[in-house]
N, C-alpha and C positions, 0 to 999 in steps of 0.2 A: 185242649191242653194235652201235652204229652206227659209221660211219666215223670220226667224231671221237673216240669212246671208244677205238676200236682204235688210232688214231694216238697218242692221249695215253698209252696203255699201252706202245706201242712206244717213245715218247720216254722214258718213265720207265725202261724196260729199258735204254736206251742210256746212262743215267747211269753205268753200271758197265762200259760197253764200251770197247774200245781206241780212242782218238782217231785212230789211224792207219788204222782200218778202218771208221770211221763218221763221216759228216759231222755228225750230231747230237751224237755224243760229243765230237767236236772242238770244236764250237760251245759246248757245255756246259762243256768244260774251260777255255775262254777266259773264263768267268765271266758273271755276270748282266748286267753292263754291256754286254758284247759282244753278248749275246743280245738285249738291249733295242735296241741300235744296229741290229742286223740286222732286227729287227721293224720299226723305223722306216723303214729303207730299203725294205722290201717294201711297207709301207703307202703310201709315196710313189709307188712304181711302180704300185700299184693305183689310186691317185688319178689319176695321169696317164692310165691306160687308161680310167678312167671318164669323164674329160673328153674324151678322143678319141672315145669311143663305140664302141670295138672290143670287142664282146661276148666273143669268144673269148679275146682277150688279157686282158680284165678277169677272166674266169673263171679263167684260169691264175694271174694275179697274186693273186686272192682266195684261191686254194688255198695259195699261198706265204704270204700273210698269216696264214691260219689255222694253218699249220704253225709259223711262226715265233712266233706268239702263244703256242702251246702250249709251245714250247721256252723262251720267256722265262718263262712261268709256272712251268715245271718247274725252271728255274734258281733260282727263289725259293720252291720247295716249295709252290706254289699249284696245286691239282689242278683238272682240268676239273669235277669234281663240286662243288668249292667255288664255282666260277663259276656253274654251273648252279643251285646252291642260292640264290645271290644273285639270279639272274634270277627264280627261282620266288618269292622273297621280295617282289620288286618287282612281280610280276604283279598286274594290276588296279589299279595305282597310276598316276595320271597322271604323265607325264614332268615336267610343270611342278611338280606337288606334290612329286615325288621330289627334284628339284633344289632346291626351296625348303627341304626338310628337311635338306639337307646343310649349310646355313649355320649 
């Protein structure tokens, strides 16, 4: 298992944890909308650091983005393997062609 798979498994396990003892469980208990909001906040923070050019801060914020993305997905019962399967499906397809196919 790689670090993202381990993190996704930990988040899944936190679904049944006590919200008083786990930040992840607390966030999940607040519902998918709050998880999405938190993901958005972290994404904006990563964008700010990317614009500033601070590599270390961007690295830290990117880790937060990945964590909160996985929490948001878990809140809607979308697994990391679901996302990886979608990426695999798209492999070898031009981004322009893929976007055109969505219409």
